[in-house]
PQR file with spaces between the fields and no chain letter, atoms N, CA, C, O and H, PARSE charges and radii, in Angstrom:
ATOM       1  N    MET     1       0.839   -1.166    0.000 -0.4000 1.5000
ATOM       2  CA   MET     1       0.000    0.000    0.000 -0.0000 2.0000
ATOM       3  C    MET     1       0.892    1.239    0.000  0.5500 1.7000
ATOM       4  O    MET     1       1.855    1.321    0.762 -0.5500 1.4000
ATOM       5  N    VAL     2       0.570    2.179   -0.841 -0.4000 1.5000
ATOM       6  CA   VAL     2       1.396    3.358   -1.030 -0.0000 2.0000
ATOM       7  C    VAL     2       0.642    4.583   -0.524  0.5500 1.7000
ATOM       8  O    VAL     2      -0.543    4.769   -0.803 -0.5500 1.4000
ATOM       9  H    VAL     2      -0.213    2.113   -1.460  0.4000 1.0000
ATOM      10  N    GLN     3       1.351    5.400    0.216 -0.4000 1.5000
ATOM      11  CA   GLN     3       0.805    6.679    0.667 -0.0000 2.0000
ATOM      12  C    GLN     3       1.136    7.725   -0.383  0.5500 1.7000
ATOM      13  O    GLN     3       2.283    7.815   -0.822 -0.5500 1.4000
ATOM      14  H    GLN     3       2.313    5.249    0.442  0.4000 1.0000
ATOM      15  N    TYR     4       0.159    8.514   -0.792 -0.4000 1.5000
ATOM      16  CA   TYR     4       0.381    9.562   -1.775 -0.0000 2.0000
ATOM      17  C    TYR     4       0.353   10.925   -1.100  0.5500 1.7000
ATOM      18  O    TYR     4      -0.446   11.179   -0.199 -0.5500 1.4000
ATOM      19  H    TYR     4      -0.773    8.442   -0.436  0.4000 1.0000
ATOM      20  N    TYR     5       1.250   11.795   -1.561 -0.4000 1.5000
ATOM      21  CA   TYR     5       1.343   13.158   -1.049 -0.0000 2.0000
ATOM      22  C    TYR     5       1.093   14.124   -2.196  0.5500 1.7000
ATOM      23  O    TYR     5       1.450   13.851   -3.342 -0.5500 1.4000
ATOM      24  H    TYR     5       1.899   11.589   -2.293  0.4000 1.0000
ATOM      25  N    ASN     6       0.482   15.241   -1.881 -0.4000 1.5000
ATOM      26  CA   ASN     6       0.202   16.260   -2.878 -0.0000 2.0000
ATOM      27  C    ASN     6       1.337   17.284   -2.831  0.5500 1.7000
ATOM      28  O    ASN     6       1.418   18.080   -1.896 -0.5500 1.4000
ATOM      29  H    ASN     6       0.191   15.463   -0.950  0.4000 1.0000
ATOM      30  N    ILE     7       2.215   17.261   -3.844 -0.4000 1.5000
ATOM      31  CA   ILE     7       3.366   18.155   -3.908 -0.0000 2.0000
ATOM      32  C    ILE     7       3.282   18.940   -5.210  0.5500 1.7000
ATOM      33  O    ILE     7       3.272   18.364   -6.298 -0.5500 1.4000
ATOM      34  H    ILE     7       2.149   16.614   -4.604  0.4000 1.0000
ATOM      35  N    PHE     8       3.221   20.260   -5.083 -0.4000 1.5000
ATOM      36  CA   PHE     8       3.092   21.164   -6.232 -0.0000 2.0000
ATOM      37  C    PHE     8       1.916   20.778   -7.127  0.5500 1.7000
ATOM      38  O    PHE     8       2.002   20.852   -8.353 -0.5500 1.4000
ATOM      39  H    PHE     8       3.229   20.728   -4.199  0.4000 1.0000
ATOM      40  N    GLY     9       0.842   20.375   -6.510 -0.4000 1.5000
ATOM      41  CA   GLY     9      -0.367   20.055   -7.251 -0.0000 2.0000
ATOM      42  C    GLY     9      -0.370   18.697   -7.909  0.5500 1.7000
ATOM      43  O    GLY     9      -1.284   18.393   -8.675 -0.5500 1.4000
ATOM      44  H    GLY     9       0.772   20.316   -5.514  0.4000 1.0000
ATOM      45  N    ARG    10       0.625   17.867   -7.635 -0.4000 1.5000
ATOM      46  CA   ARG    10       0.674   16.525   -8.227 -0.0000 2.0000
ATOM      47  C    ARG    10       0.706   15.484   -7.126  0.5500 1.7000
ATOM      48  O    ARG    10       1.212   15.744   -6.034 -0.5500 1.4000
ATOM      49  H    ARG    10       1.367   18.114   -7.012  0.4000 1.0000
ATOM      50  N    GLN    11       0.175   14.323   -7.405 -0.4000 1.5000
ATOM      51  CA   GLN    11       0.199   13.227   -6.455 -0.0000 2.0000
ATOM      52  C    GLN    11       1.506   12.462   -6.625  0.5500 1.7000
ATOM      53  O    GLN    11       1.810   11.965   -7.710 -0.5500 1.4000
ATOM      54  H    GLN    11      -0.236   14.112   -8.292  0.4000 1.0000
ATOM      55  N    VAL    12       2.277   12.372   -5.538 -0.4000 1.5000
ATOM      56  CA   VAL    12       3.587   11.710   -5.567 -0.0000 2.0000
ATOM      57  C    VAL    12       3.568   10.597   -4.532  0.5500 1.7000
ATOM      58  O    VAL    12       3.196   10.817   -3.380 -0.5500 1.4000
ATOM      59  H    VAL    12       2.030   12.775   -4.657  0.4000 1.0000
ATOM      60  N    GLY    13       3.968    9.409   -4.944 -0.4000 1.5000
ATOM      61  CA   GLY    13       3.993    8.265   -4.047 -0.0000 2.0000
ATOM      62  C    GLY    13       5.149    8.340   -3.066  0.5500 1.7000
ATOM      63  O    GLY    13       6.192    8.927   -3.353 -0.5500 1.4000
ATOM      64  H    GLY    13       4.271    9.231   -5.881  0.4000 1.0000
ATOM      65  N    SER    14       4.945    7.731   -1.896 -0.4000 1.5000
ATOM      66  CA   SER    14       5.979    7.771   -0.855 -0.0000 2.0000
ATOM      67  C    SER    14       7.250    7.060   -1.314  0.5500 1.7000
ATOM      68  O    SER    14       8.350    7.450   -0.921 -0.5500 1.4000
ATOM      69  H    SER    14       4.097    7.254   -1.663  0.4000 1.0000
ATOM      70  N    HIS    15       7.113    6.029   -2.135 -0.4000 1.5000
ATOM      71  CA   HIS    15       8.301    5.327   -2.608 -0.0000 2.0000
ATOM      72  C    HIS    15       9.139    6.221   -3.526  0.5500 1.7000
ATOM      73  O    HIS    15      10.365    6.113   -3.532 -0.5500 1.4000
ATOM      74  H    HIS    15       6.220    5.712   -2.454  0.4000 1.0000
ATOM      75  N    HIS    16       8.499    7.101   -4.298 -0.4000 1.5000
ATOM      76  CA   HIS    16       9.259    8.040   -5.127 -0.0000 2.0000
ATOM      77  C    HIS    16       9.961    9.082   -4.262  0.5500 1.7000
ATOM      78  O    HIS    16      11.091    9.470   -4.558 -0.5500 1.4000
ATOM      79  H    HIS    16       7.503    7.189   -4.293  0.4000 1.0000
ATOM      80  N    LEU    17       9.319    9.526   -3.222 -0.4000 1.5000
ATOM      81  CA   LEU    17       9.958   10.470   -2.310 -0.0000 2.0000
ATOM      82  C    LEU    17      11.172    9.841   -1.635  0.5500 1.7000
ATOM      83  O    LEU    17      12.212   10.484   -1.491 -0.5500 1.4000
ATOM      84  H    LEU    17       8.401    9.211   -2.982  0.4000 1.0000
ATOM      85  N    ALA    18      11.038    8.592   -1.225 -0.4000 1.5000
ATOM      86  CA   ALA    18      12.155    7.902   -0.568 -0.0000 2.0000
ATOM      87  C    ALA    18      13.333    7.752   -1.534  0.5500 1.7000
ATOM      88  O    ALA    18      14.482    7.977   -1.156 -0.5500 1.4000
ATOM      89  H    ALA    18      10.193    8.069   -1.342  0.4000 1.0000
ATOM      90  N    MET    19      13.045    7.372   -2.776 -0.4000 1.5000
ATOM      91  CA   MET    19      14.123    7.227   -3.757 -0.0000 2.0000
ATOM      92  C    MET    19      14.786    8.573   -4.051  0.5500 1.7000
ATOM      93  O    MET    19      16.000    8.632   -4.243 -0.5500 1.4000
ATOM      94  H    MET    19      12.111    7.189   -3.084  0.4000 1.0000
ATOM      95  N    GLY    20      14.009    9.645   -4.087 -0.4000 1.5000
ATOM      96  CA   GLY    20      14.566   10.971   -4.312 -0.0000 2.0000
ATOM      97  C    GLY    20      15.474   11.407   -3.180  0.5500 1.7000
ATOM      98  O    GLY    20      16.531   11.993   -3.416 -0.5500 1.4000
ATOM      99  H    GLY    20      13.022    9.597   -3.931  0.4000 1.0000
ATOM     100  N    VAL    21      15.065   11.123   -1.944 -0.4000 1.5000
ATOM     101  CA   VAL    21      15.883   11.482   -0.789 -0.0000 2.0000
ATOM     102  C    VAL    21      17.190   10.700   -0.804  0.5500 1.7000
ATOM     103  O    VAL    21      18.256   11.275   -0.584 -0.5500 1.4000
ATOM     104  H    VAL    21      14.207   10.647   -1.752  0.4000 1.0000
ATOM     105  N    LEU    22      17.122    9.407   -1.059 -0.4000 1.5000
ATOM     106  CA   LEU    22      18.345    8.595   -1.104 -0.0000 2.0000
ATOM     107  C    LEU    22      19.267    9.030   -2.240  0.5500 1.7000
ATOM     108  O    LEU    22      20.483    9.097   -2.058 -0.5500 1.4000
ATOM     109  H    LEU    22      16.257    8.940   -1.238  0.4000 1.0000
ATOM     110  N    ALA    23      18.705    9.325   -3.402 -0.4000 1.5000
ATOM     111  CA   ALA    23      19.527    9.779   -4.527 -0.0000 2.0000
ATOM     112  C    ALA    23      20.207   11.102   -4.199  0.5500 1.7000
ATOM     113  O    ALA    23      21.367   11.315   -4.554 -0.5500 1.4000
ATOM     114  H    ALA    23      17.717    9.271   -3.550  0.4000 1.0000
ATOM     115  N    THR    24      19.490   11.984   -3.525 -0.4000 1.5000
ATOM     116  CA   THR    24      20.077   13.274   -3.150 -0.0000 2.0000
ATOM     117  C    THR    24      21.211   13.090   -2.152  0.5500 1.7000
ATOM     118  O    THR    24      22.255   13.730   -2.275 -0.5500 1.4000
ATOM     119  H    THR    24      18.548   11.811   -3.237  0.4000 1.0000
ATOM     120  N    ILE    25      21.016   12.227   -1.171 -0.4000 1.5000
ATOM     121  CA   ILE    25      22.047   11.990   -0.154 -0.0000 2.0000
ATOM     122  C    ILE    25      23.296   11.378   -0.785  0.5500 1.7000
ATOM     123  O    ILE    25      24.401   11.883   -0.592 -0.5500 1.4000
ATOM     124  H    ILE    25      20.168   11.706   -1.071  0.4000 1.0000
ATOM     125  N    PHE    26      23.121   10.292   -1.538 -0.4000 1.5000
ATOM     126  CA   PHE    26      24.277    9.619   -2.125 -0.0000 2.0000
ATOM     127  C    PHE    26      24.921   10.452   -3.233  0.5500 1.7000
ATOM     128  O    PHE    26      26.146   10.471   -3.355 -0.5500 1.4000
ATOM     129  H    PHE    26      22.222    9.882   -1.694  0.4000 1.0000
ATOM     130  N    GLY    27      24.118   11.137   -4.034 -0.4000 1.5000
ATOM     131  CA   GLY    27      24.669   11.993   -5.078 -0.0000 2.0000
ATOM     132  C    GLY    27      25.443   13.168   -4.500  0.5500 1.7000
ATOM     133  O    GLY    27      26.524   13.508   -4.982 -0.5500 1.4000
ATOM     134  H    GLY    27      23.123   11.122   -3.934  0.4000 1.0000
ATOM     135  N    GLY    28      24.884   13.783   -3.469 -0.4000 1.5000
ATOM     136  CA   GLY    28      25.571   14.895   -2.819 -0.0000 2.0000
ATOM     137  C    GLY    28      26.860   14.458   -2.161  0.5500 1.7000
ATOM     138  O    GLY    28      27.861   15.173   -2.215 -0.5500 1.4000
ATOM     139  H    GLY    28      24.007   13.507   -3.078  0.4000 1.0000
ATOM     140  N    SER    29      26.847   13.288   -1.539 -0.4000 1.5000
ATOM     141  CA   SER    29      28.065   12.767   -0.917 -0.0000 2.0000
ATOM     142  C    SER    29      29.134   12.483   -1.966  0.5500 1.7000
ATOM     143  O    SER    29      30.310   12.782   -1.759 -0.5500 1.4000
ATOM     144  H    SER    29      26.034   12.707   -1.495  0.4000 1.0000
ATOM     145  N    TYR    30      28.729   11.918   -3.069 -0.4000 1.5000
ATOM     146  CA   TYR    30      29.681   11.613   -4.135 -0.0000 2.0000
ATOM     147  C    TYR    30      30.322   12.892   -4.671  0.5500 1.7000
ATOM     148  O    TYR    30      31.538   12.950   -4.857 -0.5500 1.4000
ATOM     149  H    TYR    30      27.773   11.676   -3.236  0.4000 1.0000
ATOM     150  N    VAL    31      29.510   13.906   -4.918 -0.4000 1.5000
ATOM     151  CA   VAL    31      30.034   15.162   -5.454 -0.0000 2.0000
ATOM     152  C    VAL    31      30.961   15.829   -4.441  0.5500 1.7000
ATOM     153  O    VAL    31      32.009   16.360   -4.809 -0.5500 1.4000
ATOM     154  H    VAL    31      28.522   13.858   -4.767  0.4000 1.0000
ATOM     155  N    ALA    32      30.574   15.800   -3.170 -0.4000 1.5000
ATOM     156  CA   ALA    32      31.389   16.456   -2.146 -0.0000 2.0000
ATOM     157  C    ALA    32      32.725   15.756   -1.945  0.5500 1.7000
ATOM     158  O    ALA    32      33.740   16.414   -1.716 -0.5500 1.4000
ATOM     159  H    ALA    32      29.723   15.369   -2.871  0.4000 1.0000
ATOM     160  N    LEU    33      32.735   14.434   -2.028 -0.4000 1.5000
ATOM     161  CA   LEU    33      33.961   13.688   -1.760 -0.0000 2.0000
ATOM     162  C    LEU    33      34.840   13.499   -2.989  0.5500 1.7000
ATOM     163  O    LEU    33      36.015   13.160   -2.849 -0.5500 1.4000
ATOM     164  H    LEU    33      31.910   13.899   -2.214  0.4000 1.0000
ATOM     165  N    SER    34      34.309   13.707   -4.179 -0.4000 1.5000
ATOM     166  CA   SER    34      35.104   13.480   -5.383 -0.0000 2.0000
ATOM     167  C    SER    34      35.655   14.774   -5.970  0.5500 1.7000
ATOM     168  O    SER    34      36.212   14.757   -7.068 -0.5500 1.4000
ATOM     169  H    SER    34      33.355   13.982   -4.293  0.4000 1.0000
ATOM     170  N    SER    35      35.517   15.871   -5.281 -0.4000 1.5000
ATOM     171  CA   SER    35      36.045   17.129   -5.804 -0.0000 2.0000
ATOM     172  C    SER    35      37.570   17.058   -5.844  0.5500 1.7000
ATOM     173  O    SER    35      38.179   16.369   -5.026 -0.5500 1.4000
ATOM     174  H    SER    35      35.065   15.885   -4.389  0.4000 1.0000
ATOM     175  N    PRO    36      38.184   17.759   -6.783 -0.5600 1.5000
ATOM     176  CA   PRO    36      39.644   17.701   -6.876  0.2800 2.0000
ATOM     177  C    PRO    36      40.295   18.271   -5.626  0.5500 1.7000
ATOM     178  O    PRO    36      39.800   19.224   -5.024 -0.5500 1.4000
ATOM     179  N    SER    37      41.405   17.671   -5.254 -0.4000 1.5000
ATOM     180  CA   SER    37      42.100   18.141   -4.058 -0.0000 2.0000
ATOM     181  C    SER    37      42.706   19.509   -4.323  0.5500 1.7000
ATOM     182  O    SER    37      43.038   19.841   -5.461 -0.5500 1.4000
ATOM     183  H    SER    37      41.807   16.896   -5.743  0.4000 1.0000
ATOM     184  N    LYS    38      42.846   20.283   -3.287 -0.4000 1.5000
ATOM     185  CA   LYS    38      43.383   21.625   -3.424 -0.0000 2.0000
ATOM     186  C    LYS    38      44.891   21.554   -3.651  0.5500 1.7000
ATOM     187  O    LYS    38      45.592   20.755   -3.031 -0.5500 1.4000
ATOM     188  H    LYS    38      42.577   20.013   -2.363  0.4000 1.0000
ATOM     189  N    THR    39      45.364   22.391   -4.536 -0.4000 1.5000
ATOM     190  CA   THR    39      46.802   22.440   -4.772 -0.0000 2.0000
ATOM     191  C    THR    39      47.445   23.266   -3.668  0.5500 1.7000
ATOM     192  O    THR    39      46.837   24.209   -3.162 -0.5500 1.4000
ATOM     193  H    THR    39      44.794   23.041   -5.040  0.4000 1.0000
ATOM     194  N    PRO    40      48.660   22.923   -3.297 -0.5600 1.5000
ATOM     195  CA   PRO    40      49.307   23.692   -2.237  0.2800 2.0000
ATOM     196  C    PRO    40      49.544   25.135   -2.682  0.5500 1.7000
ATOM     197  O    PRO    40      49.752   25.414   -3.863 -0.5500 1.4000
ATOM     198  N    ALA    41      49.508   26.014   -1.735 -0.4000 1.5000
ATOM     199  CA   ALA    41      49.704   27.430   -2.036 -0.0000 2.0000
ATOM     200  C    ALA    41      51.131   27.676   -2.514  0.5500 1.7000
ATOM     201  O    ALA    41      52.072   27.020   -2.068 -0.5500 1.4000
ATOM     202  H    ALA    41      49.339   25.787   -0.776  0.4000 1.0000
ATOM     203  N    ALA    42      51.270   28.608   -3.406 -0.4000 1.5000
ATOM     204  CA   ALA    42      52.590   28.938   -3.927 -0.0000 2.0000
ATOM     205  C    ALA    42      53.413   29.624   -2.839  0.5500 1.7000
ATOM     206  O    ALA    42      52.879   30.339   -1.992 -0.5500 1.4000
ATOM     207  H    ALA    42      50.505   29.141   -3.768  0.4000 1.0000
ATOM     208  N    ALA    43      54.700   29.393   -2.883 -0.4000 1.5000
ATOM     209  CA   ALA    43      55.590   30.004   -1.896 -0.0000 2.0000
ATOM     210  C    ALA    43      55.664   31.507   -2.134  0.5500 1.7000
ATOM     211  O    ALA    43      55.571   31.956   -3.276 -0.5500 1.4000
ATOM     212  H    ALA    43      55.134   28.811   -3.571  0.4000 1.0000
ATOM     213  N    PRO    44      55.829   32.272   -1.092 -0.5600 1.5000
ATOM     214  CA   PRO    44      55.943   33.718   -1.281  0.2800 2.0000
ATOM     215  C    PRO    44      57.233   34.057   -2.030  0.5500 1.7000
ATOM     216  O    PRO    44      58.193   33.288   -1.981 -0.5500 1.4000
ATOM     217  N    PRO    45      57.264   35.182   -2.712 -0.5600 1.5000
ATOM     218  CA   PRO    45      58.477   35.532   -3.467  0.2800 2.0000
ATOM     219  C    PRO    45      59.658   35.781   -2.536  0.5500 1.7000
ATOM     220  O    PRO    45      59.505   36.244   -1.406 -0.5500 1.4000
ATOM     221  N    ILE    46      60.831   35.457   -3.048 -0.4000 1.5000
ATOM     222  CA   ILE    46      62.062   35.653   -2.268 -0.0000 2.0000
ATOM     223  C    ILE    46      62.576   37.052   -2.567  0.5500 1.7000
ATOM     224  O    ILE    46      62.927   37.367   -3.704 -0.5500 1.4000
ATOM     225  H    ILE    46      60.955   35.080   -3.966  0.4000 1.0000
ATOM     226  N    ASN    47      62.617   37.881   -1.545 -0.4000 1.5000
ATOM     227  CA   ASN    47      63.110   39.255   -1.697 -0.0000 2.0000
ATOM     228  C    ASN    47      64.550   39.319   -1.201  0.5500 1.7000
ATOM     229  O    ASN    47      64.823   39.734   -0.075 -0.5500 1.4000
ATOM     230  H    ASN    47      62.332   37.626   -0.621  0.4000 1.0000
ATOM     231  N    ALA    48      65.453   38.901   -2.063 -0.4000 1.5000
ATOM     232  CA   ALA    48      66.870   38.899   -1.696 -0.0000 2.0000
ATOM     233  C    ALA    48      67.555   40.120   -2.302  0.5500 1.7000
ATOM     234  O    ALA    48      67.160   40.625   -3.352 -0.5500 1.4000
ATOM     235  H    ALA    48      65.232   38.564   -2.978  0.4000 1.0000
ATOM     236  N    SER    49      68.588   40.573   -1.608 -0.4000 1.5000
ATOM     237  CA   SER    49      69.305   41.756   -2.089 -0.0000 2.0000
ATOM     238  C    SER    49      70.306   41.409   -3.190  0.5500 1.7000
ATOM     239  O    SER    49      70.734   42.291   -3.934 -0.5500 1.4000
ATOM     240  H    SER    49      68.909   40.163   -0.754  0.4000 1.0000
ATOM     241  N    SER    50      70.685   40.120   -3.302 -0.4000 1.5000
ATOM     242  CA   SER    50      71.619   39.722   -4.359 -0.0000 2.0000
ATOM     243  C    SER    50      71.226   38.333   -4.863  0.5500 1.7000
ATOM     244  O    SER    50      70.448   37.619   -4.231 -0.5500 1.4000
ATOM     245  H    SER    50      70.337   39.403   -2.697  0.4000 1.0000
ATOM     246  N    SER    51      71.786   37.973   -6.018 -0.4000 1.5000
ATOM     247  CA   SER    51      71.473   36.657   -6.580 -0.0000 2.0000
ATOM     248  C    SER    51      72.100   35.546   -5.742  0.5500 1.7000
ATOM     249  O    SER    51      71.548   34.448   -5.678 -0.5500 1.4000
ATOM     250  H    SER    51      72.418   38.553   -6.532  0.4000 1.0000
ATOM     251  N    ASP    52      73.238   35.804   -5.100 -0.4000 1.5000
ATOM     252  CA   ASP    52      73.867   34.797   -4.238 -0.0000 2.0000
ATOM     253  C    ASP    52      72.960   34.485   -3.042  0.5500 1.7000
ATOM     254  O    ASP    52      72.799   33.329   -2.651 -0.5500 1.4000
ATOM     255  H    ASP    52      73.686   36.697   -5.152  0.4000 1.0000
ATOM     256  N    GLU    53      72.385   35.523   -2.486 -0.4000 1.5000
ATOM     257  CA   GLU    53      71.486   35.331   -1.343 -0.0000 2.0000
ATOM     258  C    GLU    53      70.237   34.552   -1.774  0.5500 1.7000
ATOM     259  O    GLU    53      69.767   33.681   -1.042 -0.5500 1.4000
ATOM     260  H    GLU    53      72.516   36.462   -2.804  0.4000 1.0000
ATOM     261  N    ALA    54      69.703   34.864   -2.958 -0.4000 1.5000
ATOM     262  CA   ALA    54      68.530   34.158   -3.463 -0.0000 2.0000
ATOM     263  C    ALA    54      68.845   32.677   -3.700  0.5500 1.7000
ATOM     264  O    ALA    54      68.036   31.809   -3.373 -0.5500 1.4000
ATOM     265  H    ALA    54      70.085   35.571   -3.552  0.4000 1.0000
ATOM     266  N    ASP    55      70.029   32.389   -4.275 -0.4000 1.5000
ATOM     267  CA   ASP    55      70.439   30.999   -4.491 -0.0000 2.0000
ATOM     268  C    ASP    55      70.586   30.256   -3.168  0.5500 1.7000
ATOM     269  O    ASP    55      70.174   29.102   -3.056 -0.5500 1.4000
ATOM     270  H    ASP    55      70.686   33.095   -4.541  0.4000 1.0000
ATOM     271  N    PHE    56      71.163   30.901   -2.181 -0.4000 1.5000
ATOM     272  CA   PHE    56      71.328   30.288   -0.861 -0.0000 2.0000
ATOM     273  C    PHE    56      69.970   29.948   -0.249  0.5500 1.7000
ATOM     274  O    PHE    56      69.790   28.865    0.308 -0.5500 1.4000
ATOM     275  H    PHE    56      71.498   31.838   -2.272  0.4000 1.0000
ATOM     276  N    ILE    57      69.030   30.860   -0.351 -0.4000 1.5000
ATOM     277  CA   ILE    57      67.700   30.630    0.221 -0.0000 2.0000
ATOM     278  C    ILE    57      67.007   29.471   -0.500  0.5500 1.7000
ATOM     279  O    ILE    57      66.394   28.620    0.145 -0.5500 1.4000
ATOM     280  H    ILE    57      69.176   31.740   -0.804  0.4000 1.0000
ATOM     281  N    LYS    58      67.100   29.435   -1.835 -0.4000 1.5000
ATOM     282  CA   LYS    58      66.475   28.350   -2.601 -0.0000 2.0000
ATOM     283  C    LYS    58      67.077   26.998   -2.230  0.5500 1.7000
ATOM     284  O    LYS    58      66.343   26.028   -2.043 -0.5500 1.4000
ATOM     285  H    LYS    58      67.598   30.126   -2.358  0.4000 1.0000
ATOM     286  N    LYS    59      68.400   26.920   -2.122 -0.4000 1.5000
ATOM     287  CA   LYS    59      69.050   25.660   -1.754 -0.0000 2.0000
ATOM     288  C    LYS    59      68.669   25.241   -0.347  0.5500 1.7000
ATOM     289  O    LYS    59      68.447   24.058   -0.087 -0.5500 1.4000
ATOM     290  H    LYS    59      68.997   27.708   -2.274  0.4000 1.0000
ATOM     291  N    PHE    60      68.591   26.207    0.566 -0.4000 1.5000
ATOM     292  CA   PHE    60      68.204   25.906    1.939 -0.0000 2.0000
ATOM     293  C    PHE    60      66.784   25.342    1.993  0.5500 1.7000
ATOM     294  O    PHE    60      66.528   24.368    2.701 -0.5500 1.4000
ATOM     295  H    PHE    60      68.772   27.167    0.355  0.4000 1.0000
ATOM     296  N    LEU    61      65.868   25.949    1.251 -0.4000 1.5000
ATOM     297  CA   LEU    61      64.487   25.469    1.233 -0.0000 2.0000
ATOM     298  C    LEU    61      64.391   24.068    0.618  0.5500 1.7000
ATOM     299  O    LEU    61      63.630   23.232    1.106 -0.5500 1.4000
ATOM     300  H    LEU    61      66.076   26.740    0.676  0.4000 1.0000
ATOM     301  N    GLU    62      65.155   23.808   -0.444 -0.4000 1.5000
ATOM     302  CA   GLU    62      65.156   22.479   -1.064 -0.0000 2.0000
ATOM     303  C    GLU    62      65.671   21.425   -0.092  0.5500 1.7000
ATOM     304  O    GLU    62      65.111   20.332   -0.006 -0.5500 1.4000
ATOM     305  H    GLU    62      65.773   24.487   -0.840  0.4000 1.0000
ATOM     306  N    GLN    63      66.745   21.750    0.646 -0.4000 1.5000
ATOM     307  CA   GLN    63      67.289   20.803    1.622 -0.0000 2.0000
ATOM     308  C    GLN    63      66.286   20.558    2.757  0.5500 1.7000
ATOM     309  O    GLN    63      66.129   19.425    3.212 -0.5500 1.4000
ATOM     310  H    GLN    63      67.200   22.638    0.576  0.4000 1.0000
ATOM     311  N    ALA    64      65.620   21.604    3.208 -0.4000 1.5000
ATOM     312  CA   ALA    64      64.646   21.462    4.285 -0.0000 2.0000
ATOM     313  C    ALA    64      63.480   20.583    3.839  0.5500 1.7000
ATOM     314  O    ALA    64      62.998   19.756    4.613 -0.5500 1.4000
ATOM     315  H    ALA    64      65.748   22.524    2.839  0.4000 1.0000
ATOM     316  N    GLU    65      63.019   20.754    2.583 -0.4000 1.5000
ATOM     317  CA   GLU    65      61.931   19.925    2.063 -0.0000 2.0000
ATOM     318  C    GLU    65      62.365   18.473    1.921  0.5500 1.7000
ATOM     319  O    GLU    65      61.591   17.562    2.216 -0.5500 1.4000
ATOM     320  H    GLU    65      63.410   21.425    1.954  0.4000 1.0000
ATOM     321  N    ALA    66      63.603   18.250    1.471 -0.4000 1.5000
ATOM     322  CA   ALA    66      64.108   16.876    1.332 -0.0000 2.0000
ATOM     323  C    ALA    66      64.198   16.202    2.702  0.5500 1.7000
ATOM     324  O    ALA    66      63.833   15.034    2.839 -0.5500 1.4000
ATOM     325  H    ALA    66      64.232   18.990    1.231  0.4000 1.0000
ATOM     326  N    GLU    67      64.682   16.927    3.716 -0.4000 1.5000
ATOM     327  CA   GLU    67      64.757   16.356    5.072 -0.0000 2.0000
ATOM     328  C    GLU    67      63.366   16.083    5.628  0.5500 1.7000
ATOM     329  O    GLU    67      63.157   15.097    6.333 -0.5500 1.4000
ATOM     330  H    GLU    67      64.979   17.875    3.604  0.4000 1.0000
ATOM     331  N    ASP    68      62.423   16.950    5.312 -0.4000 1.5000
ATOM     332  CA   ASP    68      61.051   16.752    5.782 -0.0000 2.0000
ATOM     333  C    ASP    68      60.442   15.500    5.158  0.5500 1.7000
ATOM     334  O    ASP    68      59.743   14.744    5.833 -0.5500 1.4000
ATOM     335  H    ASP    68      62.592   17.752    4.738  0.4000 1.0000
ATOM     336  N    LYS    69      60.708   15.278    3.861 -0.4000 1.5000
ATOM     337  CA   LYS    69      60.192   14.090    3.192 -0.0000 2.0000
ATOM     338  C    LYS    69      60.815   12.813    3.774  0.5500 1.7000
ATOM     339  O    LYS    69      60.134   11.799    3.925 -0.5500 1.4000
ATOM     340  H    LYS    69      61.275   15.893    3.312  0.4000 1.0000
ATOM     341  N    LYS    70      62.101   12.870    4.096 -0.4000 1.5000
ATOM     342  CA   LYS    70      62.768   11.708    4.706 -0.0000 2.0000
ATOM     343  C    LYS    70      62.202   11.415    6.077  0.5500 1.7000
ATOM     344  O    LYS    70      62.047   10.250    6.445 -0.5500 1.4000
ATOM     345  H    LYS    70      62.654   13.693    3.974  0.4000 1.0000
ATOM     346  N    ALA    71      61.889   12.452    6.843 -0.4000 1.5000
ATOM     347  CA   ALA    71      61.366   12.277    8.195 -0.0000 2.0000
ATOM     348  C    ALA    71      59.961   11.687    8.158  0.5500 1.7000
ATOM     349  O    ALA    71      59.581   10.969    9.083 -0.5500 1.4000
ATOM     350  H    ALA    71      62.015   13.398    6.544  0.4000 1.0000
ATOM     351  N    LYS    72      59.183   11.964    7.124 -0.4000 1.5000
ATOM     352  CA   LYS    72      57.819   11.441    7.032 -0.0000 2.0000
ATOM     353  C    LYS    72      57.811    9.969    6.666  0.5500 1.7000
ATOM     354  O    LYS    72      56.866    9.254    7.000 -0.5500 1.4000
ATOM     355  H    LYS    72      59.492   12.546    6.372  0.4000 1.0000
ATOM     356  N    HIS    73      58.853    9.504    5.980 -0.4000 1.5000
ATOM     357  CA   HIS    73      58.886    8.085    5.578 -0.0000 2.0000
ATOM     358  C    HIS    73      59.496    7.332    6.675  0.5500 1.7000
ATOM     359  O    HIS    73      59.639    6.112    6.582 -0.5500 1.4000
ATOM     360  H    HIS    73      59.620   10.084    5.708  0.4000 1.0000
């Protein structure tokens, strides 16, 4: 036995309402969880007074990232 509801002037069965609710829940969950992951923020610009200082900072940051990756494994 099906219960009918009057929605926007039309008779809608309870089984159709249940399927609509489930589709909305699962569809919304799928869309929310399958969104592309955020890319990491870009590093701020290096304001060095000379090219030697800029090279030193870049090498230091690369070494720090390499050590961080080793520590995580």
